[in-house]
VOGU-3710 file (C-alpha; in Angstrom, 3 decimals, decimal comma):
1> xxxxxxxxxx> -27,621/41,589/24,966  -25,083/39,085/23,493  -25,094/37,058/20,387  -27,965/34,805/19,482  -25,524/32,353/18,077  -23,946/31,942/21,492  -27,271/30,980/23,002  -27,526/28,152/20,396  -24,149/26,912/21,699  -25,369/26,781/25,162
11> xxxxxxxxxx> -28,746/25,262/24,302  -27,789/22,607/21,682  -26,439/19,105/22,481  -23,569/19,119/20,030  -22,637/15,960/18,158  -19,717/13,677/19,072  -17,028/13,366/16,501  -18,371/9,755/15,276  -21,999/10,996/14,863  -20,819/14,162/13,018
21> xxxxxxxxxx> -18,603/12,088/10,613  -21,525/9,855/9,876  -23,995/12,598/9,190  -21,773/14,374/6,699  -20,368/11,112/5,329  -16,796/12,467/5,548  -14,027/11,324/7,887  -12,025/13,954/9,764  -8,204/13,750/9,802  -5,216/14,531/11,957
31> xxxxxxxxxx> -5,663/18,200/11,059  -9,059/19,846/10,035  -10,092/23,187/8,838  -13,479/24,897/7,982  -13,619/27,197/4,978  -16,500/29,839/4,695  -15,907/32,430/2,100  -18,527/34,824/0,738  -18,257/37,408/-2,087  -17,880/41,005/-0,810
41> xxxxxxxxxx> -20,928/42,897/-2,102  -19,285/46,031/-3,393  -16,023/44,510/-4,664  -16,409/44,026/-8,424  -14,661/40,900/-10,087  -12,337/40,192/-7,068  -14,117/37,244/-5,641  -12,652/34,748/-8,059  -9,186/36,138/-7,560  -9,308/36,227/-3,744
51> xxxxxxxxxx> -10,871/32,789/-3,431  -8,209/31,341/-5,815  -5,562/32,771/-3,470  -7,085/30,960/-0,630  -7,340/27,655/-2,524  -3,821/27,813/-3,562  -2,686/28,130/-0,007  -4,855/25,450/1,754  -4,176/22,971/-1,063  -0,515/22,786/0,111
61> xxxxxxxxxx> -1,517/21,977/3,738  -0,168/18,680/4,736  -2,343/15,947/6,528  -5,366/18,392/6,490  -9,021/17,631/5,798  -10,974/20,617/4,408  -14,674/21,228/4,881  -16,130/23,832/2,674  -19,576/25,427/3,365  -20,698/27,207/0,122
71> xxxxxxxxxx> -21,218/31,079/-0,488  -24,292/33,006/-0,038  -26,451/34,317/-2,877  -24,591/37,575/-3,227  -23,068/38,561/-6,556  -20,229/36,106/-7,524  -21,527/33,528/-5,002  -22,071/31,129/-7,868  -18,458/31,645/-9,015  -17,121/30,704/-5,728
81> xxxxxxxxxx> -19,371/27,578/-5,372  -18,340/26,443/-8,906  -14,631/26,743/-7,684  -15,387/24,809/-4,608  -17,166/22,081/-6,580  -14,259/21,627/-8,923  -11,653/21,582/-6,099  -13,515/18,926/-4,087  -14,247/16,808/-7,155  -10,399/16,719/-7,752
91> xxxxxxxxxx> -9,508/16,328/-4,110  -12,468/14,141/-2,687  -10,206/12,251/-0,294  -9,083/15,390/1,624  -12,010/17,898/1,063  -15,814/17,848/1,340  -18,316/20,553/0,394  -21,943/21,237/1,503  -24,361/24,111/0,669  -25,011/24,533/4,500
101> xxxxxxxxxx> -24,326/22,516/7,561  -27,202/23,864/9,481  -26,891/25,074/13,035  -26,379/21,733/14,770  -23,739/20,340/12,370  -21,970/23,664/11,984  -21,544/24,269/15,775  -20,561/20,643/16,211  -17,983/20,909/13,474  -16,296/23,810/15,314
111> xxxxxxxxxx> -15,264/21,458/18,158  -13,038/19,425/15,844  -11,438/22,211/13,766  -7,856/23,461/13,930  -9,065/26,826/12,738  -11,741/28,375/10,487  -10,750/30,458/7,596  -12,670/32,717/5,207  -14,734/35,884/5,910  -17,842/34,649/7,434
121> xxxxxxxxxx> -19,315/36,411/10,563  -19,432/32,907/12,398  -15,652/33,125/12,558  -16,205/36,311/14,802  -19,361/35,442/16,439  -19,395/31,741/17,373  -15,731/30,456/16,829  -14,127/32,259/19,909  -16,702/30,451/22,207  -14,974/27,143/21,105
131> xxxxxxxxxx> -11,465/28,622/21,958  -10,975/28,340/18,197  -8,719/30,480/15,975  -10,142/32,392/12,950  -8,403/33,588/9,954  -10,433/36,511/8,736  -9,639/37,364/4,979  -10,227/40,645/3,540  -12,457/43,667/4,749  -15,961/41,958/4,731
141> xxxxxxxxxx> -16,100/41,988/8,595  -14,383/45,390/9,004  -15,940/47,414/11,915  -17,055/44,512/13,955  -15,778/43,911/17,403  -13,327/40,990/17,295  -11,984/38,634/20,029  -8,186/38,171/20,255  -8,590/34,781/18,552  -9,179/36,602/15,221
151> xxxxxxxxxx> -6,233/36,973/12,796  -7,033/39,434/10,039  -5,086/39,038/6,793  -5,104/40,351/3,198  -6,592/38,190/0,393  -3,333/37,061/-1,020  -1,266/34,009/-0,543  1,613/35,649/1,296  -0,583/37,195/3,982  -2,875/33,953/4,262
161> xxxxxxxxxx> 0,392/31,853/4,668  1,606/34,179/7,414  -1,654/33,931/9,292  -1,779/30,126/9,089  1,798/30,157/10,611  0,535/32,262/13,510  -2,568/30,092/14,035  -0,500/27,002/14,433  2,223/28,720/16,623  2,594/27,488/20,144
171> xxxxxxxxxx> 2,157/31,044/21,481  -1,070/31,539/19,661  -2,411/28,143/20,763  -1,727/28,735/24,377  -3,324/32,154/24,219  -6,696/30,463/23,009  -7,164/29,013/26,429  -7,846/32,415/27,826  -9,985/33,823/24,904  -13,205/35,651/25,810
181> xxxxxxxxxx> -15,949/36,003/23,241  -17,119/39,675/23,211  -20,470/38,511/21,912  -21,186/36,318/24,989  -22,348/38,067/28,152  -20,465/37,430/31,273  -23,370/36,172/33,442  -24,336/33,473/30,916  -28,019/34,780/30,540  -29,635/33,996/27,298
191> xxxxxxxxxx> -29,690/36,869/24,825  -33,370/36,094/23,934  -34,336/36,666/27,615  -32,654/39,957/27,752  -34,313/41,006/24,346  -37,791/40,120/25,850  -36,876/42,159/28,991  -36,132/45,205/26,756  -39,200/44,855/24,687  -41,370/44,631/27,825
201> xxxxxxxxxx> -39,863/48,001/29,022  -40,603/50,126/26,068  -43,929/51,467/24,639  -44,940/49,575/21,453  -48,420/51,050/20,977  -49,243/52,051/17,388  -45,955/51,017/15,964  -47,784/49,294/13,040  -49,390/52,509/11,734  -47,755/53,701/8,585
211> xxxxx> -46,874/57,279/7,896  -46,924/58,672/4,435  -45,076/61,902/3,234  -46,130/64,014/0,247  -42,904/64,480/-1,778
//
């Protein structure tokens, strides 16, 4: 039926750059990136190591402003968030962190980014609709359909650096103009409308009755 997030892009009136900067109280720069990194649920004690690899790479980027959206409540999320807080405190002129931008500010932010980096599903679902490159770190999104704007890399400095070189390359930037989001249906119908049509076509009687089994 298409992605519900894509429907939000079509429905919402996104913020212009000046309004967006005012709302988050942070001025964008010549280059801008959005970082969203979550712990991988079944990976034990790796989140801190992997996120430090990412921080080490992006800290060396020149003339680049960095917006962090904080990690979810999965195990080690607090570890990542503390690392973000420590980094932004030391680098307040070039970085900014927020627990959540919310739909409007998040989607508006994507208009002004050079790329999104991390392991969030938004890099796969919404970012391609903005003709925006995504650097997807690690295996958290393995198994999902991916647009050609997604660059997969390993959670180490060498692999992340290589992915950044690709995302800034002329060949890749030109390819973004023709990117198609696999989560957006071709006829621009709203996903919610199609979901309603499906629900209307099936029998829903008695679905609330619970069945119990003697084990």
